[in-house]
C-alpha positions as CSV (number, residue, x, y, z in Angstrom):
1,M,22.1,8.6,1.4
2,D,22.3,5.5,-0.8
3,L,19.1,3.6,-0.1
4,K,20.4,0.5,-2.0
5,L,17.2,-0.1,-3.9
6,K,18.7,-0.1,-7.4
7,G,18.0,-3.4,-9.2
8,K,15.3,-4.6,-6.8
9,C,11.8,-5.5,-7.9
10,A,8.6,-4.2,-6.2
11,I,4.9,-5.0,-6.6
12,V,2.7,-2.0,-5.8
13,T,-1.0,-2.7,-5.7
14,G,-3.5,-0.1,-6.6
15,A,-0.8,1.7,-8.5
16,S,-2.9,3.0,-11.4
17,R,-3.5,6.3,-9.6
18,G,-3.1,8.3,-6.4
19,I,-0.8,7.1,-3.6
20,G,0.1,3.9,-5.4
21,A,1.1,5.7,-8.6
22,A,3.2,8.2,-6.6
23,I,5.0,5.3,-4.7
24,A,5.6,3.5,-8.0
25,R,7.2,6.6,-9.6
26,M,9.4,7.3,-6.6
27,L,10.6,3.7,-6.3
28,A,11.5,3.7,-10.0
29,A,13.4,6.9,-9.5
30,E,15.6,5.0,-7.0
31,G,16.3,2.3,-9.6
32,V,13.6,-0.2,-8.5
33,R,11.9,-2.2,-11.2
34,V,8.2,-1.7,-10.5
35,I,5.2,-4.0,-11.2
36,V,2.2,-1.7,-11.4
37,N,-0.7,-3.8,-10.3
38,Y,-4.3,-2.8,-11.2
39,N,-7.7,-4.4,-11.4
40,G,-9.9,-2.3,-13.6
41,S,-8.0,0.9,-14.5
42,Q,-5.8,-0.3,-17.4
43,K,-5.5,3.3,-18.8
44,G,-4.3,4.6,-15.4
45,A,-1.8,1.8,-15.0
46,E,-0.4,2.3,-18.5
47,Q,0.0,6.1,-17.7
48,T,1.9,5.3,-14.5
49,V,4.2,2.9,-16.5
50,S,4.7,5.5,-19.3
51,R,5.7,8.2,-16.8
52,I,8.2,5.9,-15.2
53,C,9.7,4.8,-18.5
54,D,9.8,8.3,-19.9
55,A,11.9,9.3,-16.8
56,G,14.3,6.5,-17.5
57,G,12.9,3.9,-15.1
58,T,11.6,0.3,-15.6
59,A,8.0,-0.7,-15.0
60,L,5.4,-3.2,-16.1
61,A,1.6,-3.1,-15.7
62,I,0.0,-6.4,-14.6
63,Q,-3.7,-6.8,-14.2
64,A,-4.9,-9.0,-11.3
65,D,-7.9,-9.2,-9.1
66,I,-6.0,-9.5,-5.8
67,G,-9.1,-10.6,-3.9
68,I,-8.7,-14.0,-5.6
69,E,-5.9,-16.3,-4.4
70,A,-5.1,-17.7,-7.8
71,E,-4.8,-14.2,-9.3
72,C,-2.3,-13.2,-6.5
73,E,-0.2,-16.3,-7.4
74,R,-0.4,-15.4,-11.1
75,L,0.7,-11.8,-10.3
76,F,3.9,-13.1,-8.6
77,E,4.6,-15.6,-11.3
78,S,4.3,-12.9,-13.9
79,G,6.6,-10.6,-11.9
80,E,9.2,-13.3,-11.6
81,L,9.0,-14.0,-15.4
82,A,9.7,-10.4,-16.1
83,F,12.2,-9.5,-13.3
84,S,13.4,-12.9,-11.8
85,R,12.4,-12.1,-8.2
86,V,10.0,-9.9,-6.3
87,D,12.0,-8.3,-3.4
88,I,9.3,-5.8,-2.1
89,L,5.6,-6.0,-1.7
90,I,3.6,-2.9,-1.0
91,N,-0.1,-3.5,-0.2
92,N,-1.7,-0.2,-1.1
93,A,-5.0,-1.0,-2.8
94,A,-8.0,0.2,-0.9
95,V,-11.7,1.2,-1.2
96,W,-13.4,3.8,0.9
97,F,-17.2,3.7,1.0
98,T,-19.4,6.0,3.1
99,N,-22.3,4.8,5.2
100,P,-23.3,4.8,8.9
101,V,-23.0,1.4,10.4
102,Q,-26.8,0.8,10.4
103,D,-26.9,1.4,6.6
104,I,-23.8,-0.5,5.5
105,P,-25.0,-3.3,3.1
106,L,-23.3,-6.6,3.7
107,A,-21.9,-6.6,0.2
108,E,-20.2,-3.2,0.8
109,W,-18.8,-4.5,4.1
110,N,-17.4,-7.6,2.4
111,R,-16.0,-5.7,-0.5
112,T,-14.1,-3.3,1.9
113,L,-12.6,-6.2,3.8
114,D,-11.8,-8.1,0.6
115,V,-9.9,-5.2,-1.0
116,N,-8.3,-3.6,2.1
117,L,-7.4,-6.7,4.2
118,T,-8.0,-10.1,2.5
119,S,-6.0,-9.0,-0.6
120,A,-3.0,-8.0,1.6
121,F,-3.2,-11.4,3.3
122,L,-3.3,-13.3,0.0
123,L,-0.4,-11.4,-1.4
124,T,1.6,-11.7,1.8
125,K,1.0,-15.4,1.7
126,A,2.3,-15.7,-1.9
127,F,5.3,-13.5,-1.1
128,L,6.3,-15.5,1.9
129,K,6.0,-18.8,0.2
130,K,8.4,-17.7,-2.5
131,N,10.8,-15.6,-0.5
132,I,11.1,-18.0,2.4
133,A,11.9,-20.8,-0.1
134,D,14.7,-19.0,-1.8
135,G,16.2,-17.7,1.5
136,K,17.0,-14.2,0.2
137,G,14.7,-12.2,2.5
138,G,12.5,-9.4,1.4
139,T,10.3,-6.5,2.6
140,I,6.5,-6.1,2.9
141,L,4.9,-2.7,3.6
142,N,1.2,-2.3,4.3
143,I,-0.6,1.0,3.9
144,T,-3.0,1.4,6.8
145,S,-4.7,4.4,8.3
146,Q,-5.1,6.6,11.4
147,A,-8.6,5.2,11.4
148,A,-7.2,1.9,12.6
149,F,-6.4,3.6,15.9
150,N,-9.0,6.4,16.0
151,G,-11.9,4.7,14.4
152,S,-14.2,6.7,12.1
153,T,-16.6,9.6,12.8
154,T,-17.8,10.0,9.3
155,G,-19.4,6.8,8.1
156,H,-16.3,4.7,7.5
157,A,-16.5,2.0,10.2
158,H,-15.9,-0.8,7.6
159,Y,-12.8,1.0,6.4
160,A,-11.5,1.6,9.9
161,A,-12.1,-2.1,10.8
162,S,-10.2,-3.3,7.7
163,K,-7.2,-1.0,8.5
164,A,-7.1,-2.1,12.1
165,G,-7.0,-5.7,10.9
166,L,-4.1,-4.8,8.6
167,V,-2.1,-3.5,11.6
168,A,-2.6,-6.8,13.4
169,L,-1.7,-8.7,10.3
170,T,1.5,-6.6,10.0
171,V,2.6,-7.3,13.6
172,S,1.7,-11.0,13.4
173,T,3.5,-11.6,10.1
174,A,6.5,-9.6,11.2
175,R,7.0,-12.0,14.2
176,E,6.8,-15.1,12.0
177,A,8.9,-13.8,9.1
178,A,11.8,-12.2,11.0
179,K,13.8,-15.4,11.2
180,H,13.6,-15.6,7.5
181,G,15.1,-12.2,6.9
182,I,11.8,-10.7,5.9
183,T,10.7,-7.4,7.4
184,V,7.0,-6.4,7.6
185,N,6.0,-2.9,8.5
186,A,3.1,-0.5,8.0
187,V,2.5,3.2,7.4
188,A,-0.7,4.8,8.9
189,L,-2.0,7.6,6.7
190,G,-4.2,10.5,7.5
191,M,-6.0,12.5,4.8
192,V,-4.3,12.3,1.4
193,Y,-5.8,14.3,-1.4
194,T,-6.5,11.6,-4.0
195,D,-9.4,10.6,-6.2
196,M,-10.7,8.3,-3.5
197,V,-11.4,11.1,-1.0
198,R,-11.6,14.1,-3.3
199,K,-15.4,14.4,-3.3
200,A,-15.8,14.2,0.5
201,V,-12.9,16.7,1.0
202,D,-14.1,19.2,-1.6
203,E,-17.6,19.2,0.0
204,N,-16.2,20.1,3.4
205,P,-12.5,21.1,3.2
206,E,-12.4,23.0,6.5
207,Y,-13.7,20.0,8.4
208,Y,-10.8,17.9,7.3
209,R,-8.1,20.6,7.5
210,Q,-9.1,21.4,11.1
211,R,-8.5,17.8,12.1
212,I,-4.9,18.0,10.9
213,P,-2.5,19.9,13.2
214,M,-0.2,20.7,10.2
215,G,-3.2,22.3,8.5
216,R,-3.0,20.6,5.2
217,L,-3.8,17.3,3.5
218,A,-0.9,15.2,2.3
219,D,-0.2,14.6,-1.4
220,G,1.0,11.4,-2.9
221,D,4.7,12.4,-2.9
222,D,4.6,13.1,0.8
223,I,3.7,9.5,1.4
224,A,5.9,8.0,-1.3
225,K,9.0,9.5,0.3
226,I,8.3,7.8,3.6
227,V,7.4,4.5,1.9
228,T,10.6,4.5,-0.2
229,F,12.7,4.9,3.0
230,M,10.8,2.2,4.8
231,V,11.4,-0.5,2.1
232,S,15.0,0.4,1.7
233,D,18.1,-1.0,3.4
234,A,18.2,2.1,5.6
235,A,15.2,0.7,7.5
236,A,16.5,-2.9,7.5
237,Y,16.4,-3.2,11.3
238,M,12.8,-2.1,11.5
239,T,10.0,-4.8,11.6
240,G,6.5,-5.0,13.1
241,A,6.4,-1.2,13.2
242,T,3.6,1.2,12.1
243,I,4.9,4.6,11.3
244,D,2.4,7.5,11.4
245,A,2.3,9.8,8.4
246,T,-0.8,11.9,9.3
247,G,0.2,15.5,9.6
248,G,-0.5,15.0,13.3
249,M,-3.9,13.5,13.1
250,L,-2.5,10.5,14.9
251,M,0.0,11.1,17.7
252,R,1.1,8.1,19.8
């Protein structure tokens, strides 16, 4: 199947490692020009870009603190200077702190919402302004979690709350943007074996595996395949949807 992605440009946030890096590589393999956004991990972002370029793809690393509106606008301006237009936005960046509700410091709560939810809002806002103005449509994909629907049982209430907010943002934006030819969807993830969760999983691997009917954690490529389809023309009639990619942790 031709996904008709060749020549498009995508911003992938949190693409210096893990799921974001896997998504960036797979999009590039389909001919997408990828902007690898990062905040602090320049080395990781450059490694993602190098792997893409070594495989014959096109990518550029751009640093931006996406919790700041001016930085989000600069990210899009830099992307347009490099590749003329940003067709796809993938809001992937996230943090995952661990504390029971009574012990969550306000700063940790705010940081979780800033990275996981507010940044997606700010980037979505910048994307819509530019892509509504030029009338050429576009695609936004938000990376959410089964925790948005199931809540957390392991000290991640702030993470679950931020991801639930992201689902609501997805649906609300999809309704507003549809008339402009812009689709907005989400993918709800289960446990993906990345640096973000590695310590928790390695300390109690059976606890996590037993929660997954398929009996294994996902890897980045499992998710990247689904994401690549969802931002392609093959999914052009889908908007406001949240697709579950959880190995069965979430069944609706």
